[in-house]
C-alpha positions in Angstrom: 82.1 126.7 129.5 78.9 125.4 128.2 76.1 124.5 130.7 73.6 122.1 130.5 70.9 120.6 132.7 68.7 117.5 132.8 65.2 117.2 134.1 64.4 113.4 134.0 60.8 112.5 134.6 59.0 108.5 134.9 61.3 104.9 134.4 64.6 104.0 135.4 65.0 103.7 131.9 65.1 107.1 131.7 67.8 108.3 133.6 69.8 105.8 132.4 69.3 107.1 129.2 69.3 110.8 130.6 72.9 109.8 132.1 74.2 108.9 128.8 73.1 111.7 127.0 74.9 113.8 129.3 78.1 112.2 129.0 77.9 113.0 125.3 77.2 116.6 126.4 79.9 116.7 128.0 82.5 115.1 125.4 80.8 117.9 124.0 82.8 120.5 125.9 79.7 121.3 128.3 79.3 121.5 132.4 76.4 119.9 133.7 74.6 122.4 136.5 71.7 121.7 138.5 68.1 121.1 136.9 67.0 124.7 137.7 70.5 126.6 137.1 70.9 129.3 134.4 72.6 127.4 130.9 72.6 127.3 127.1 70.8 123.4 127.2 68.4 121.8 129.2 67.0 118.2 128.3 63.9 117.1 129.8 63.4 113.5 129.6 60.1 113.2 129.8 57.2 110.6 130.9 53.7 110.2 129.9 52.4 107.4 132.1 50.2 110.2 133.7 48.1 113.1 132.9 50.0 114.9 135.5 53.4 113.4 134.3 52.4 115.3 131.1 51.6 118.2 133.1 54.6 118.5 135.0 56.9 118.1 131.5 55.1 120.9 130.7 55.4 123.7 133.8 58.9 122.1 133.8 59.8 123.8 130.5 58.1 127.2 130.8 60.2 127.5 134.2 63.4 127.0 132.3 62.3 129.4 129.9 62.0 132.2 132.0 65.3 131.2 133.7 66.9 132.0 130.2 65.0 133.0 127.2 67.3 131.9 124.9 68.5 128.4 125.7 68.0 125.7 124.2 65.4 123.3 124.9 65.0 120.0 124.2 62.2 117.6 125.1 62.7 114.1 124.3 61.2 110.6 125.9 57.7 109.2 126.3 55.2 112.2 125.9 57.6 113.6 123.5 57.1 111.0 121.5 53.4 111.1 121.7 52.7 115.1 121.8 55.2 116.0 120.0 53.5 118.7 117.9 51.9 120.0 121.2 55.1 120.1 122.9 56.7 122.3 120.1 53.9 124.6 120.5 55.6 125.7 124.0 57.6 129.1 124.4 61.0 127.8 124.5 60.9 124.5 122.7 63.4 124.3 119.5 63.7 120.7 119.8 61.2 117.5 120.3 63.0 114.5 120.0 60.9 110.8 120.0 62.3 107.8 121.4 63.6 106.1 118.4 66.1 109.1 117.9 66.9 109.8 121.4 70.5 108.8 120.7 71.0 111.4 118.6 69.5 114.1 120.8 73.3 115.2 121.7 74.5 115.6 117.6 70.9 117.5 117.3 70.9 119.9 119.8 74.3 120.7 118.6 73.3 121.7 114.7 73.0 125.4 113.9 69.7 126.5 114.3 69.8 129.7 112.9 65.8 130.6 112.6 65.0 128.7 115.9 62.1 127.4 114.9 61.5 124.0 116.9 62.0 120.8 115.1 60.4 117.6 115.7 62.2 114.2 115.2 61.3 110.7 114.9 57.8 110.9 116.7 55.4 108.3 114.9 54.7 105.4 115.5 55.8 103.2 112.6 59.9 105.0 113.2 60.6 103.3 116.8 63.0 100.3 115.4 66.4 101.7 116.9 67.8 100.7 120.7 69.6 102.9 122.8 72.6 101.5 124.3 72.7 103.3 127.9 73.5 103.2 131.2 73.7 105.7 134.0 77.0 107.2 136.1 77.3 109.5 138.2 76.0 107.5 141.4 79.5 106.1 143.2 76.8 103.1 144.2 74.5 102.3 141.8 74.2 102.2 138.4 70.8 101.5 135.9 71.8 99.3 132.8 69.1 99.1 129.8 69.1 96.3 129.2 66.0 96.0 126.8 63.0 98.4 125.4 60.1 99.1 123.8 56.9 96.5 125.4 54.7 93.8 123.2 52.0 94.0 125.3 48.5 95.9 124.5 47.3 96.3 128.2 44.2 98.5 127.6 45.1 101.5 129.9 48.5 101.6 128.3 50.4 103.4 125.9 54.3 102.4 126.5 53.5 100.2 123.3 52.9 103.5 121.3 55.0 105.2 123.0 58.2 102.8 122.9 57.7 100.7 120.3 58.1 97.3 120.0 60.2 95.1 122.5 63.6 94.7 121.6 67.4 94.5 123.2 70.9 94.4 122.2 73.2 91.0 122.6 74.3 89.8 126.4 78.4 90.2 124.7 77.5 94.0 124.4 75.7 94.4 127.9 78.8 92.3 129.9 80.9 95.0 128.0 78.8 97.5 129.1 78.6 96.0 132.9 82.3 95.7 132.6 82.3 99.6 132.4 80.4 100.7 135.1 82.6 98.1 137.2 85.7 99.5 136.5 84.5 102.7 136.9 83.9 102.0 140.6 80.0 101.1 140.8 79.4 98.2 143.1 76.2 98.0 142.4 73.4 97.6 139.3 70.1 97.7 138.8 69.0 96.1 135.6 65.9 97.9 133.6 63.8 97.6 130.6 60.4 98.7 130.0 59.5 94.7 130.5 63.0 93.6 131.2 62.0 89.8 131.3 61.1 90.1 127.6 64.6 90.7 127.0 65.6 88.3 123.6 63.1 89.1 121.7 65.7 91.1 118.5 68.7 88.6 119.4 66.5 85.4 120.2 69.0 84.9 123.4 67.4 84.2 127.0 66.6 86.8 129.9 67.7 83.6 132.1 71.3 83.6 130.1 71.6 87.4 130.2 71.6 87.2 134.0 74.1 84.2 134.1 76.3 85.9 131.9 76.0 89.5 134.3 76.7 87.5 137.1 80.5 86.8 136.3 81.5 90.3 136.0 84.6 91.1 137.9 83.5 93.6 140.1 79.4 94.7 140.0 79.3 92.5 143.8 74.8 93.4 143.8 72.4 93.0 141.0 69.0 94.0 141.3 66.0 93.0 138.7 64.2 96.5 138.5 60.6 95.1 137.6 59.3 91.7 135.8 56.1 90.5 134.7 54.7 88.0 136.6 53.9 85.7 134.1 57.7 86.1 133.0 58.9 85.1 136.4 59.6 81.5 135.9 60.9 79.5 138.3 64.5 78.9 136.7 64.8 82.8 137.3 63.7 82.1 141.0 66.1 79.1 140.9 68.9 81.0 139.6 68.8 84.3 141.4 68.3 82.0 144.6 71.5 80.1 144.1 73.8 83.5 143.3 75.1 85.5 145.9 75.1 88.2 143.4 71.8 88.6 142.5 69.5 90.0 145.3 66.6 88.0 147.3 64.6 91.7 145.9 61.4 91.6 143.2 59.0 94.3 141.9 56.6 92.8 140.3 53.0 94.4 138.1 49.8 93.0 139.9 47.5 96.1 138.8 44.8 94.5 140.7 43.2 91.8 142.6 40.4 91.8 141.3 40.4 88.8 138.1 37.5 90.5 136.1 40.1 93.9 136.5 42.4 91.7 135.6 40.9 90.8 132.4 39.4 94.4 131.7 43.2 95.9 132.2 44.1 92.8 129.6 47.1 91.6 131.8 48.5 87.9 131.1 47.5 86.9 133.9 45.1 86.0 137.1 45.1 86.0 140.5 46.0 82.9 140.9 48.9 82.6 138.7 49.9 86.0 140.1 50.1 84.8 144.1 51.8 80.8 142.7 54.9 83.5 141.7 54.5 85.1 145.1 55.0 81.9 146.9 57.5 80.8 144.2 59.6 83.4 145.4 59.3 82.7 148.7 60.0 79.6 148.8 63.3 80.5 147.4 64.5 83.0 148.7 62.2 83.6 152.3 63.6 86.6 153.3 62.8 88.4 149.8 61.8 91.6 149.5 58.1 92.2 147.2 57.0 95.1 145.9 53.6 95.6 143.7 52.5 97.4 141.3 48.4 98.6 142.3 46.4 100.7 140.1 42.9 102.1 141.5 39.9 103.1 140.3 39.9 101.5 137.0 36.7 101.7 134.6 34.4 99.3 136.2 36.0 98.9 139.0 33.7 98.0 142.1 33.8 98.7 146.2 33.7 95.0 146.0 36.7 94.8 143.8 38.2 97.1 145.7 37.8 94.9 149.0 38.9 92.0 147.1 42.1 93.7 146.0 42.9 94.9 149.7 42.3 91.4 150.8 44.3 90.0 148.5 47.7 92.1 149.0 47.0 91.8 152.4 47.3 88.0 152.4 50.3 88.6 149.7 52.1 91.2 152.5 54.0 92.3 149.8 56.9 94.8 151.8 56.1 97.5 149.4 52.9 99.0 147.7 53.5 101.3 144.5 50.1 102.7 144.3 48.6 104.7 141.3 45.5 106.6 140.8 43.9 105.4 137.6 44.7 107.7 134.4 43.2 108.4 131.7 45.3 108.0 128.1 44.5 109.1 125.1 44.3 106.4 122.2 43.8 103.6 124.9 40.5 101.5 125.0 40.2 102.3 129.0 39.1 105.4 127.4 36.0 104.3 126.3 35.2 101.9 129.0 31.8 103.0 130.7 31.4 103.1 134.7 33.8 106.0 135.1 35.3 105.8 138.9 34.6 109.2 140.5 38.0 111.2 141.2 37.1 111.2 144.3 36.5 107.5 145.2 40.2 107.1 143.6 42.2 109.6 146.2 40.1 108.1 148.8 41.2 103.9 147.8 44.5 105.1 147.3 45.1 106.6 150.5 43.8 103.0 151.7 45.9 101.4 149.7 48.7 104.0 150.9 48.0 103.1 154.6 48.2 99.7 153.8 51.6 100.3 152.4 53.2 101.8 155.2 51.9 98.8 157.7 53.2 95.7 155.3 56.5 98.1 154.8 57.0 98.4 158.5 56.5 94.9 159.5 58.6 93.8 157.0 61.3 95.8 158.1 60.6 95.4 161.7 61.0 91.7 161.2 65.1 91.9 161.0 65.8 94.3 164.3 68.5 92.6 166.0 69.6 90.9 163.0 72.7 91.2 161.0 72.6 92.1 157.1 75.4 93.3 154.9 74.3 97.1 153.5 76.1 98.6 150.6 76.1 102.2 152.0 75.4 105.2 150.2 77.5 109.0 149.7 74.2 111.3 150.2 74.2 112.6 153.9 71.0 114.0 155.7 71.3 115.6 158.8 74.4 113.9 159.5 73.8 110.4 158.9 73.8 108.1 156.1 71.8 105.0 154.4 72.5 102.1 152.8 69.8 99.2 151.2 70.3 95.8 152.7 70.7 92.8 150.7 66.6 92.1 150.4 66.1 96.4 150.2 65.8 97.4 154.0 66.7 101.0 153.9 68.9 101.3 157.3 70.5 104.7 158.9 74.3 105.3 160.9 76.2 108.4 161.7 77.8 109.2 158.5 81.5 108.2 158.0 82.3 108.8 155.0 84.9 106.0 155.0 81.8 103.5 154.3 80.7 105.0 150.9 80.8 102.5 148.5 81.3 100.1 151.0 79.4 96.4 151.8 79.5 96.4 155.8 78.1 93.7 158.0 75.9 95.3 160.5 73.2 94.9 163.8 69.9 96.1 162.8 68.3 98.4 165.6 64.7 99.7 166.0 63.0 101.4 162.9 62.9 105.3 162.5 59.1 106.3 161.6 61.0 109.3 160.2 63.4 108.2 157.7 60.9 105.0 157.2 64.3 102.8 157.9 66.3 100.5 160.5 68.6 102.4 162.7 72.0 100.6 162.8 73.3 99.2 165.9 76.9 97.9 164.9 79.0 98.2 162.2 81.7 95.6 161.3 84.4 97.7 159.5 85.9 96.6 156.0 89.0 94.8 156.7 90.5 97.3 154.1 89.7 100.5 156.7 
């Protein structure tokens, strides 16, 4: 049997799309192998949010070509969309497919290619108009369901609107059918993903809250999480619905990017810190135990030491459960490239390290509040040193001795102390499900 391997970089949307591409290749008779195993076909689903992501993609392609010089290597995703000719020039690449034609990638890969000259498809910005329906499978516990693509925002540092096109979606009815298909496979949890998830409805005139209500009625899915939502789109109606639904978990990932209003203005974000703090307060009023993850960019051009200290104070006051810290990376073609007062690389590294330390402090503080409490945990299949792991409703990672009977089960557990090495709470006791 012929073999294929997929490398996925970047966001959850890419993971959903890679999984869907893989299923198409399997229907064509290919068997999936480990990422760097020898194969006849390699797919690299790229990211371009930073220069590091671009470099990682190039390095992976070169390594795959060394593993099997005769293999067909296809590169797709955001880096492919933005830099198609440059990627096509890398030894071993036979196919570069932009985001508009990503759904066609399996068919294009299987077409005859006698001269092996690299081909480029759909890498012009005006070509990004299609919606690629996608969801992940293979993980018995959790699936990523893509509900939206593209972004109409044009933040001054970001290339996503160019790489992914305008905001678009498929109808709620289609997404409900996909969720039913996921449920039929035995998956218990769905993570709703998108490039600007809360902007759902631009294509069909539907509303994100109506999607949530429809998915809430799907039999078999016990947990939903919203992967990321812009603060200006996190409405009181959405918060109230999630608080009232036993399926939608108290867990939100909300991009902030800076705690300085002046920096937010230069970033061309659609809110200031007061509005952001209001959304955090609204979530906590409805869901006091909610896990709140926040994105922050450090070292944006013009970010002074005072701006950074203001960000630190703002985050400390908000006390989220987790920080996703991103050192600023200059992206070609964005307005920020021409902004003055660039922050030195050493300063950016130092600021990122300070926020990483704050993240560790905030995360441990949030998790250890629940020591001694009872929670419902969905256990996963992976094992590490005889342990298995899972997540509570509010996304606290927990560990317990491995027991295969608990995989993909939701169990009531007593939470114990904090394990720094595994960044998790230790389970003191488990109430076994009745069916066991």
